[in-house]
Wavefront OBJ file of the C-alpha trace (Angstrom):
o trace
v 0.000 0.000 0.000
v 1.268 3.485 -0.866
v 1.677 6.032 1.896
v -0.854 8.263 0.161
v -3.508 5.572 0.587
v -3.171 6.007 4.355
v -3.558 9.787 4.268
v -7.118 11.057 4.481
v -6.673 14.124 6.677
v -3.711 16.250 7.845
v -3.606 14.436 11.198
v -2.530 11.273 9.329
v 0.367 13.195 7.821
v 1.788 14.034 11.232
v 2.371 10.344 11.994
v 4.973 9.992 9.239
v 8.739 10.311 9.567
v 10.725 12.882 7.590
v 11.918 10.208 5.181
v 8.358 8.998 4.676
v 7.228 12.553 3.943
v 9.704 12.717 1.055
v 8.216 9.516 -0.376
v 4.714 10.930 0.152
v 5.597 14.021 -1.896
v 6.612 11.812 -4.818
v 3.354 9.861 -4.531
v 1.289 13.067 -4.483
v 3.170 14.292 -7.543
v 2.429 11.103 -9.473
v -1.184 11.147 -8.316
v -1.704 14.731 -9.527
v -0.076 14.056 -12.898
v -2.227 10.980 -13.455
v -5.411 12.671 -12.230
v -5.025 15.917 -14.183
v -4.065 13.984 -17.327
v -7.655 12.656 -17.281
v -9.586 15.709 -16.051
v -7.495 18.616 -17.253
v -6.741 21.492 -14.914
v -3.855 23.504 -13.513
v -0.764 21.323 -13.456
v 2.494 23.329 -13.329
v 1.501 25.477 -10.375
v 0.378 22.480 -8.326
v 3.484 20.418 -8.983
v 5.536 23.356 -7.725
v 3.977 23.529 -4.244
v 3.765 19.874 -3.169
v 6.651 20.011 -0.676
v 5.450 23.376 0.659
v 1.909 22.056 1.139
v 3.093 18.908 2.921
v 5.381 20.960 5.179
v 2.582 23.399 6.044
v 0.174 20.646 7.030
v 2.926 18.811 8.928
v 3.931 21.835 11.023
v 0.656 23.706 11.448
v -2.862 22.647 12.387
v -5.318 23.626 9.689
v -8.135 24.697 9.970
v -7.248 26.120 13.406
v -4.277 27.710 11.664
v -5.685 29.543 8.663
v -4.257 28.715 5.211
v -5.251 31.302 2.590
v -4.062 30.360 -0.885
v -3.730 33.348 -3.190
v -5.393 32.831 -6.609
v -5.918 29.231 -5.538
v -4.938 27.297 -8.649
v -2.149 25.642 -6.642
v -4.390 23.897 -4.116
v -4.671 20.370 -5.540
v -2.116 18.974 -3.017
v -4.061 20.754 -0.264
v -7.323 19.199 -1.460
v -5.743 15.739 -1.639
v -4.471 16.010 1.945
v -7.773 17.311 3.321
v -10.199 14.526 2.476
v -10.847 15.111 -1.228
v -8.403 12.658 -2.784
v -11.156 10.353 -4.064
v -13.056 13.285 -5.567
v -10.200 14.485 -7.762
v -11.699 12.599 -10.699
v -14.583 15.125 -10.637
v -12.267 18.141 -10.659
v -13.816 21.194 -12.394
v -16.747 19.101 -13.665
v -20.418 19.955 -13.194
v -21.296 18.865 -9.664
v -17.656 18.008 -8.873
v -15.009 19.687 -6.773
v -13.721 23.107 -7.656
v -10.302 23.846 -9.099
v -9.989 26.623 -6.530
v -10.501 26.896 -2.748
v -14.199 26.981 -1.924
v -15.490 27.452 1.613
v -18.677 25.483 0.928
v -16.589 22.505 -0.196
v -14.433 21.962 2.875
v -13.705 23.385 6.323
v -10.046 23.287 5.285
v -10.726 25.843 2.535
v -10.577 28.874 4.766
v -11.154 31.506 2.091
v -12.379 31.251 -1.488
v -10.031 32.635 -4.110
v -9.734 32.805 -7.876
v -8.558 36.371 -8.404
v -5.079 37.266 -7.262
v -3.572 39.326 -4.461
v -6.354 38.994 -1.885
v -4.674 36.568 0.519
v -2.696 38.996 2.682
v -5.711 41.183 3.411
v -7.891 38.174 4.232
v -5.167 36.617 6.399
v -4.685 39.877 8.284
v -8.404 40.049 9.032
v -8.324 36.504 10.357
v -5.159 37.183 12.381
v -6.859 40.162 14.009
v -9.898 38.010 14.827
v -7.665 35.298 16.327
v -5.969 37.910 18.507
v -9.330 39.206 19.745
v -10.272 35.624 20.651
v -6.958 35.207 22.531
v -5.953 32.321 20.250
v -2.325 31.719 19.313
v -3.014 30.192 15.919
v -1.468 31.723 12.815
v -3.062 33.121 9.699
v -0.919 32.139 6.709
v -1.115 33.730 3.267
v 0.564 31.781 0.459
v 1.051 34.191 -2.430
v 2.874 33.853 -5.751
v 5.410 36.306 -7.115
v 3.040 37.382 -9.898
v 0.312 38.238 -7.387
v 2.770 40.473 -5.536
v 2.626 42.947 -8.439
v -0.914 44.000 -7.541
v -1.591 47.029 -5.414
v -3.901 45.148 -3.073
v -1.045 42.900 -1.966
v 0.999 45.939 -0.974
v -1.983 47.500 0.774
v -2.238 44.327 2.839
v 1.495 44.263 3.555
v 1.452 47.890 4.614
v -1.378 47.324 7.074
v -0.081 43.977 8.351
v 3.443 45.216 9.001
v 2.052 47.955 11.213
v 0.249 45.416 13.395
v 1.285 42.917 16.047
v -0.835 40.144 14.565
v 0.442 36.602 14.080
v 0.393 36.638 10.316
v 2.801 34.655 8.153
v 3.136 35.625 4.503
v 4.783 32.975 2.322
v 6.009 34.251 -1.024
v 5.980 31.313 -3.440
v 8.573 32.613 -5.867
v 8.716 30.534 -9.044
v 9.751 33.114 -11.598
v 12.115 35.692 -10.135
v 15.854 35.294 -10.745
v 16.939 34.339 -7.262
v 18.502 30.945 -7.918
v 21.936 32.216 -6.874
v 20.554 32.805 -3.365
v 19.061 29.341 -3.034
v 21.097 26.472 -1.687
v 22.577 24.904 1.412
v 24.117 28.117 2.762
v 20.979 30.148 2.291
v 18.776 27.417 3.767
v 21.072 27.396 6.783
v 20.872 31.188 7.089
v 17.076 31.066 6.845
v 16.912 28.430 9.566
v 19.284 30.466 11.724
v 17.398 33.744 11.189
v 14.030 32.173 11.988
v 15.328 30.637 15.228
v 14.952 31.977 18.755
v 18.693 32.611 19.222
v 18.920 35.049 16.308
v 15.692 36.747 17.349
v 16.760 37.170 20.963
v 20.204 38.501 19.974
v 18.570 40.923 17.541
v 16.137 42.184 20.197
v 18.671 42.411 23.026
v 21.258 44.147 20.832
v 18.759 46.792 19.800
v 17.696 47.240 23.419
v 21.298 47.870 24.502
v 22.044 50.143 21.571
v 18.832 52.097 21.990
v 20.522 54.180 24.701
v 23.115 55.207 22.093
v 20.981 56.468 19.157
v 23.849 56.855 16.640
v 25.004 53.293 17.346
v 21.462 51.939 16.977
v 21.118 53.636 13.595
v 24.531 52.286 12.559
v 23.516 48.768 13.623
v 20.280 49.001 11.651
v 22.103 50.136 8.532
v 24.751 47.448 8.913
v 22.087 44.768 9.324
v 20.191 45.977 6.259
v 23.395 46.148 4.241
v 24.410 42.614 5.155
v 20.931 41.221 4.531
v 20.751 43.093 1.235
v 23.886 41.315 0.054
v 22.516 37.893 0.903
v 18.775 38.202 0.517
v 16.348 40.532 -1.272
v 14.417 41.167 1.938
v 14.961 44.824 2.763
v 11.655 45.822 1.150
v 9.623 43.490 3.332
v 11.580 44.459 6.436
v 10.639 48.070 5.704
v 6.990 47.022 5.664
v 7.469 45.784 9.226
v 7.902 42.054 8.616
v 10.625 39.783 9.872
v 11.944 38.505 6.536
v 13.313 34.959 6.170
v 14.690 33.349 3.019
v 14.762 32.656 0.225
v 14.841 28.926 0.841
v 14.511 25.996 -1.533
v 10.804 25.232 -1.774
v 11.530 21.631 -2.740
v 13.807 20.926 0.243
v 11.289 19.390 2.628
v 13.619 19.359 5.633
v 14.524 23.027 5.205
v 10.854 23.920 4.888
v 9.831 21.980 7.990
v 12.684 23.366 10.094
v 12.031 26.953 9.049
v 8.254 26.723 9.411
v 8.662 25.108 12.832
v 10.761 28.060 13.958
v 8.337 30.573 12.452
v 5.449 28.869 14.244
v 6.940 30.008 17.545
v 7.550 33.607 16.511
v 4.985 36.312 17.190
v 4.055 39.225 14.972
v 4.278 39.638 11.169
v 6.596 37.094 9.534
v 7.586 36.806 5.878
v 9.011 33.623 4.355
v 10.458 33.704 0.860
v 10.309 30.283 -0.829
v 11.781 29.535 -4.257
v 9.985 26.837 -6.247
v 9.916 25.584 -9.813
v 6.696 25.381 -11.813
v 6.095 21.844 -13.006
v 8.725 20.453 -10.617
v 9.290 16.714 -11.000
v 7.522 16.332 -14.353
v 9.848 17.016 -17.262
v 7.301 18.163 -19.868
v 5.924 20.735 -17.405
v 9.404 21.810 -16.327
v 10.358 22.435 -19.962
v 7.180 24.361 -20.788
v 5.398 25.366 -17.561
v 3.077 27.798 -19.356
v 1.796 25.055 -21.659
v 0.922 22.988 -18.588
v -0.422 25.860 -16.505
v -3.988 25.219 -17.589
v -4.127 22.020 -19.597
v -6.702 19.671 -21.074
v -6.346 15.905 -21.121
v -2.844 14.661 -21.972
v -0.679 11.543 -22.104
v 1.047 11.457 -18.721
v 3.992 9.455 -20.102
v 5.220 12.172 -22.450
v 2.861 15.103 -21.910
v 1.443 14.865 -25.429
v -2.030 16.332 -25.880
v -4.588 14.999 -28.357
v -4.494 16.734 -31.701
v -7.645 18.755 -32.282
v -8.948 20.336 -35.418
v -7.820 23.911 -35.027
v -10.751 26.268 -35.104
v -10.179 29.974 -34.720
v -11.218 31.266 -31.318
v -12.452 34.753 -30.591
v -9.106 35.313 -28.859
v -7.352 34.362 -32.120
v -9.570 36.815 -34.006
v -8.561 39.583 -31.619
v -4.871 38.654 -31.841
v -4.909 38.812 -35.641
v -6.966 42.005 -35.728
v -4.727 43.988 -33.397
v -1.623 43.133 -35.424
v -3.354 44.168 -38.646
v -4.628 47.362 -37.056
v -1.230 48.238 -35.608
v 0.342 48.032 -39.057
v -1.968 50.763 -40.323
v -2.082 52.917 -37.178
v 1.225 53.704 -35.477
v -0.543 55.217 -32.477
v -2.132 51.928 -31.395
v -0.807 50.571 -28.099
v -1.797 47.265 -26.492
v -2.117 46.893 -22.722
v -2.824 43.772 -20.694
v -2.754 42.990 -16.955
v -0.589 39.838 -17.033
v -2.722 38.048 -19.642
v -0.596 38.349 -22.776
v -0.896 34.709 -23.766
v -4.515 34.248 -22.687
v -5.625 37.435 -24.433
v -3.907 36.618 -27.736
v -1.261 39.335 -27.609
v 1.907 37.272 -28.015
v 2.133 37.918 -31.752
v 1.627 41.634 -31.214
v 4.255 41.705 -28.448
v 6.825 40.108 -30.747
v 6.092 42.414 -33.679
v 5.571 45.668 -31.784
v 7.477 45.400 -28.500
v 7.677 49.165 -28.077
v 3.876 49.424 -28.210
v 3.121 46.456 -25.948
v 2.622 46.881 -22.202
v 2.089 43.974 -19.824
v 1.604 45.837 -16.559
v 1.379 42.731 -14.365
v -1.596 41.764 -12.228
v -2.646 45.382 -11.866
v -5.998 45.940 -13.529
v -6.595 49.299 -11.873
v -3.248 50.576 -13.040
v -3.850 49.205 -16.554
v -6.983 51.332 -17.035
v -5.506 54.579 -15.713
v -2.209 53.975 -17.514
v -4.228 53.647 -20.724
v -6.006 56.906 -19.911
v -2.647 58.628 -19.594
v -1.536 57.316 -22.976
v -4.798 58.424 -24.551
v -4.461 61.941 -23.161
v -1.237 62.245 -25.156
v -3.011 61.164 -28.346
v -2.063 57.497 -28.358
v -4.778 54.913 -28.939
v -4.842 52.277 -26.207
v -6.456 48.869 -26.623
v -6.863 47.049 -23.307
v -7.103 43.261 -23.569
v -8.718 42.019 -20.373
v -10.941 39.195 -19.170
v -14.454 40.166 -18.145
v -13.977 38.773 -14.652
v -10.819 40.872 -14.155
v -12.300 44.097 -15.514
v -14.449 44.115 -12.364
v -11.315 44.921 -10.395
v -10.861 48.253 -12.187
v -14.418 49.539 -11.977
v -13.630 52.778 -10.160
v -10.844 53.623 -12.593
v -13.156 52.971 -15.534
v -15.769 55.324 -14.126
v -13.602 58.039 -12.591
v -10.437 58.114 -14.704
v -11.919 57.223 -18.089
v -15.683 57.664 -18.518
v -16.025 60.811 -16.415
v -13.411 62.496 -18.597
v -14.607 60.740 -21.766
v -11.090 59.590 -22.623
v -11.210 57.393 -25.754
v -9.991 53.802 -25.627
v -11.043 50.303 -26.685
v -11.752 47.564 -24.154
v -11.357 44.112 -25.701
v -13.222 42.024 -23.130
v -12.368 38.336 -23.450
v -14.085 35.440 -21.602
v -17.375 37.354 -21.449
v -20.390 35.251 -20.566
v -20.244 31.571 -19.638
v -16.613 30.513 -19.282
v -16.895 26.909 -18.105
v -14.760 24.721 -15.881
v -12.990 27.477 -13.935
v -16.310 28.215 -12.272
v -17.781 31.363 -10.726
v -14.519 33.192 -10.049
v -13.804 33.322 -13.780
v -17.300 33.639 -15.220
v -17.932 36.840 -17.189
v -21.483 37.236 -15.933
v -21.697 40.902 -15.056
v -19.983 43.147 -17.603
v -23.134 44.071 -19.532
v -24.783 45.083 -16.256
v -21.934 47.073 -14.767
v -20.886 48.735 -18.024
v -24.187 49.873 -19.471
v -24.986 52.142 -16.507
v -21.788 54.164 -17.114
v -22.157 57.228 -19.372
v -19.988 57.702 -22.487
v -19.503 53.990 -23.275
v -20.520 52.053 -26.392
v -20.906 48.296 -25.767
v -20.902 45.656 -28.511
v -21.248 41.862 -28.580
v -20.380 39.902 -31.751
v -22.406 36.918 -32.901
v -19.569 35.380 -34.932
v -15.868 35.653 -35.682
v -16.083 38.094 -38.584
v -18.431 40.357 -36.680
v -15.930 40.353 -33.826
v -13.209 41.625 -36.158
v -15.449 44.341 -37.565
v -16.628 45.400 -34.112
v -13.051 45.717 -32.876
v -12.373 47.972 -35.848
v -15.576 49.931 -35.159
v -14.647 50.432 -31.522
v -11.096 51.442 -32.323
v -12.239 54.030 -34.855
v -14.962 55.364 -32.556
v -14.057 58.750 -31.074
v -14.889 57.710 -27.551
v -14.908 54.786 -25.134
v -15.944 51.449 -26.580
v -16.115 47.871 -25.360
v -16.321 44.675 -27.382
v -17.233 41.680 -25.235
v -16.684 38.230 -26.705
v -16.826 34.701 -25.293
v -14.223 32.091 -24.515
v -13.543 29.576 -27.264
v -14.576 29.430 -30.879
v -17.608 30.819 -32.676
v -19.878 29.280 -35.308
v -17.075 29.219 -37.873
v -17.963 32.203 -40.025
v -15.592 33.338 -42.756
v -13.412 36.201 -41.572
v -13.026 39.080 -44.019
v -9.667 40.791 -43.981
v -11.192 44.106 -45.052
v -12.400 46.064 -42.035
v -15.647 48.022 -42.225
v -17.197 50.022 -39.387
v -20.656 48.979 -38.195
v -23.193 51.810 -37.729
v -23.251 52.567 -34.009
v -26.400 51.304 -32.311
v -27.824 49.539 -35.365
v -29.274 46.037 -34.912
v -29.638 43.516 -37.746
v -32.786 41.650 -38.839
v -31.779 38.031 -39.472
v -35.127 36.297 -39.838
v -38.668 37.633 -40.307
v -41.283 35.673 -38.359
v -44.633 36.082 -36.695
v -45.837 37.136 -33.212
v -42.603 36.256 -31.379
v -39.304 38.142 -31.728
v -36.047 36.742 -30.397
v -33.539 39.498 -29.566
v -30.149 37.805 -29.470
v -27.140 39.497 -27.892
v -23.726 38.208 -28.913
v -23.128 34.483 -29.268
v -26.732 33.564 -28.436
v -27.695 34.197 -32.065
v -27.080 30.657 -33.366
v -29.421 29.022 -30.848
v -31.941 31.802 -31.393
v -31.979 31.011 -35.115
v -32.523 27.303 -34.449
v -35.430 28.131 -32.169
v -36.762 30.745 -34.564
v -36.914 28.278 -37.444
v -39.018 25.854 -35.388
v -41.526 28.357 -34.043
v -41.466 30.842 -36.950
v -40.121 33.690 -34.834
v -38.441 36.901 -35.890
v -34.736 36.810 -35.014
v -32.655 39.947 -34.417
v -28.899 40.170 -34.037
v -28.865 43.062 -31.569
v -25.087 43.681 -31.848
v -25.166 46.676 -29.471
v -26.020 46.615 -25.799
v -25.511 50.354 -25.674
v -26.821 52.290 -27.487
v -29.780 50.091 -28.372
v -31.661 50.275 -31.652
v -34.702 51.962 -30.095
v -36.595 52.398 -33.362
v -36.361 48.700 -34.176
v -37.427 47.705 -30.660
v -40.455 49.998 -30.832
v -41.411 48.535 -34.200
v -41.059 44.995 -32.872
v -43.048 45.840 -29.769
v -45.882 47.136 -31.915
v -45.933 44.215 -34.349
v -45.159 41.238 -32.070
v -46.911 39.679 -29.106
v -43.734 38.647 -27.253
v -40.169 40.012 -27.172
v -37.627 37.470 -25.899
v -34.125 38.615 -24.941
v -31.196 36.189 -24.914
v -27.906 37.020 -23.233
v -24.925 35.358 -21.551
v -24.981 37.819 -18.695
v -26.792 38.289 -15.419
v -30.458 39.009 -16.093
v -30.360 41.649 -13.363
v -29.405 44.889 -15.050
v -28.311 43.214 -18.275
v -29.380 43.626 -21.879
v -32.851 42.254 -21.204
v -33.334 44.861 -18.507
v -32.385 47.526 -21.050
v -35.144 46.253 -23.359
v -37.641 46.353 -20.478
v -36.721 49.980 -19.880
v -37.613 50.814 -23.475
v -40.862 48.826 -23.290
v -41.774 50.830 -20.186
v -40.613 54.209 -21.477
v -42.539 53.956 -24.745
v -45.493 52.093 -23.209
v -45.233 49.172 -25.627
v -48.076 46.684 -25.278
v -46.085 43.511 -25.974
v -45.149 40.862 -23.417
v -41.508 40.249 -22.555
v -39.326 37.318 -21.518
v -35.702 37.558 -20.402
v -33.450 34.510 -20.716
v -29.959 34.624 -19.284
v -28.064 33.966 -16.077
v -30.391 34.119 -13.037
v -29.571 35.761 -9.722
v -26.861 33.274 -8.794
v -23.192 32.647 -9.468
v -22.470 30.410 -12.441
v -21.152 27.050 -11.310
v -18.419 25.053 -13.000
v -19.011 22.698 -15.907
v -18.642 22.672 -19.667
v -19.968 25.648 -21.581
v -22.517 23.416 -23.302
v -23.813 22.034 -20.003
v -24.115 25.476 -18.478
v -25.863 27.018 -21.475
v -28.437 24.274 -21.272
v -28.766 24.727 -17.508
v -29.517 28.418 -17.967
v -31.959 27.874 -20.818
v -29.816 29.269 -23.628
v -29.974 26.304 -26.017
v -32.681 26.181 -28.702
v -34.798 23.503 -27.035
v -34.807 25.325 -23.712
v -35.621 28.643 -25.395
v -38.703 27.096 -27.003
v -39.813 25.550 -23.681
v -39.485 28.900 -21.915
v -41.562 30.600 -24.617
v -44.255 27.941 -24.460
v -44.424 28.256 -20.689
v -44.678 32.039 -20.955
v -47.542 31.900 -23.461
v -49.636 29.260 -21.671
l 1 2 3 4 5 6 7 8 9 10 11 12 13 14 15 16 17 18 19 20 21 22 23 24 25 26 27 28 29 30 31 32 33 34 35 36 37 38 39 40 41 42 43 44 45 46 47 48 49 50 51 52 53 54 55 56 57 58 59 60 61 62 63 64 65 66 67 68 69 70 71 72 73 74 75 76 77 78 79 80 81 82 83 84 85 86 87 88 89 90 91 92 93 94 95 96 97 98 99 100 101 102 103 104 105 106 107 108 109 110 111 112 113 114 115 116 117 118 119 120 121 122 123 124 125 126 127 128 129 130 131 132 133 134 135 136 137 138 139 140 141 142 143 144 145 146 147 148 149 150 151 152 153 154 155 156 157 158 159 160 161 162 163 164 165 166 167 168 169 170 171 172 173 174 175 176 177 178 179 180 181 182 183 184 185 186 187 188 189 190 191 192 193 194 195 196 197 198 199 200 201 202 203 204 205 206 207 208 209 210 211 212 213 214 215 216 217 218 219 220 221 222 223 224 225 226 227 228 229 230 231 232 233 234 235 236 237 238 239 240 241 242 243 244 245 246 247 248 249 250 251 252 253 254 255 256 257 258 259 260 261 262 263 264 265 266 267 268 269 270 271 272 273 274 275 276 277 278 279 280 281 282 283 284 285 286 287 288 289 290 291 292 293 294 295 296 297 298 299 300 301 302 303 304 305 306 307 308 309 310 311 312 313 314 315 316 317 318 319 320 321 322 323 324 325 326 327 328 329 330 331 332 333 334 335 336 337 338 339 340 341 342 343 344 345 346 347 348 349 350 351 352 353 354 355 356 357 358 359 360 361 362 363 364 365 366 367 368 369 370 371 372 373 374 375 376 377 378 379 380 381 382 383 384 385 386 387 388 389 390 391 392 393 394 395 396 397 398 399 400 401 402 403 404 405 406 407 408 409 410 411 412 413 414 415 416 417 418 419 420 421 422 423 424 425 426 427 428 429 430 431 432 433 434 435 436 437 438 439 440 441 442 443 444 445 446 447 448 449 450 451 452 453 454 455 456 457 458 459 460 461 462 463 464 465 466 467 468 469 470 471 472 473 474 475 476 477 478 479 480 481 482 483 484 485 486 487 488 489 490 491 492 493 494 495 496 497 498 499 500 501 502 503 504 505 506 507 508 509 510 511 512 513 514 515 516 517 518 519 520 521 522 523 524 525 526 527 528 529 530 531 532 533 534 535 536 537 538 539 540 541 542 543 544 545 546 547 548 549 550 551 552 553 554 555 556 557 558 559 560 561 562 563 564 565 566 567 568 569 570 571 572 573 574 575 576 577 578 579 580 581 582 583 584 585 586 587 588 589 590 591 592 593 594 595 596 597 598 599 600 601 602 603 604 605 606 607 608 609 610 611 612
């Protein structure tokens, strides 16, 4: 029997010897590779934190000690060790376990995450609560180096360092060039610096020198100078943390020794751990980005099944922005750490001086773009719908209020799929359409996406094109770019009594339904401004107007139609079909569209129910 077969909860882990823990790490690694090869999921990030996760559960007592995993796509080892090993086969599937921490899934998932840079703030809140309860447990934030680029992480650090709370921040550093600082000597220094002897000497020395202010200042400077030569920790010390590291995140003994020492220390502690994405699995080590989020693959060699390549909306955007940049030298592309996911790699290679990856800093991305635009450059911001939420104030205050022109290319809008509610683009229609000075478009196919991007870029104002994850219906893409009349909808099919108003990629299913029930079908194209004349005509000539959208019904495109029906006192009935007042769960896009009534058969059933 493998050791992993005996581990159901963290308490079982604590019975193992150090040598057995090393074997357990190898078994967890093999288990994750085999499991994810069948389900798909995040692989590289999880393989990189196995030793760290084992060490954390070995030293601390979760859930009494609070583990908050930033972003959360590195929590498969944590899930395996906390009673969900047998459920890994349902990972990211409808009704299965989440690919991210989820508080409704397990008591060991202390805080739900999916967006980055929230862990330090959440951990500090929990540390404060523990202090008020007179409990000595620690709140531990495990945050990656990429997530440390976001302002919220520094806001949390700034507040935490000024407190006396028992918070431990672990920087999981898998990208920064610190390899020269990692090794036996540095692990020894980290162990020494986290121990009681070093801490007591440090405190007593400062106490003695405090009566001689110049000597105390000299000692501080000398300490910072020496630490600066060995470790990049001065920044975190200035925030008020006791900085330890960097240590090898795959050296289990070093991790356990250092964490054991840190467990006894009070106040804000910062541990810098260096790990390797994809560690222990050669294909993922060679190309960690390829195996960051992966579908099914052959675990023996990492090969993925060949699929017929069909252009995605992301591909359409990537091709369009290169073509547009050739003709307009003022175009600049901006993305908050999503260059690959947003389709900007080709642009970055061809126009490096006009490409700006600002890191995980959505707020900064929007205001940075506004600054460029004020100096007559033409920014295009490639951003996921779910991440645009993070820059809402900047969009209102820094952009719309001043009517500063720019194009928002909003990827992953609507139903996203297996990543679940943290990544679903359910709200952008609702939160954008209430902002003045913004034009909002949604393409029904690939060619329309290209033309809308061109329309938005040429528009002398703020525009947004929201398009879904994955491929469209396979329409032919015309290289010639032609602007679409702003606010003009398109009649696709003339029917009788019932009109289906399709927004974005709901058009195909609307057409299927329309053919069966002889309904009028409209490709609405614009969420704002709406084609008011057409809607009034439809309301006068049809019994029922049905709106279809991959967005929250509350405040979405259907609500905009209701406003027109009310304002002009149209006598028709109305039916809104979209995402109800709930968060979209995980599952395939097809499953979720059916669940929310957006497939043709469900549309017809909803209409029949409405008219009975």
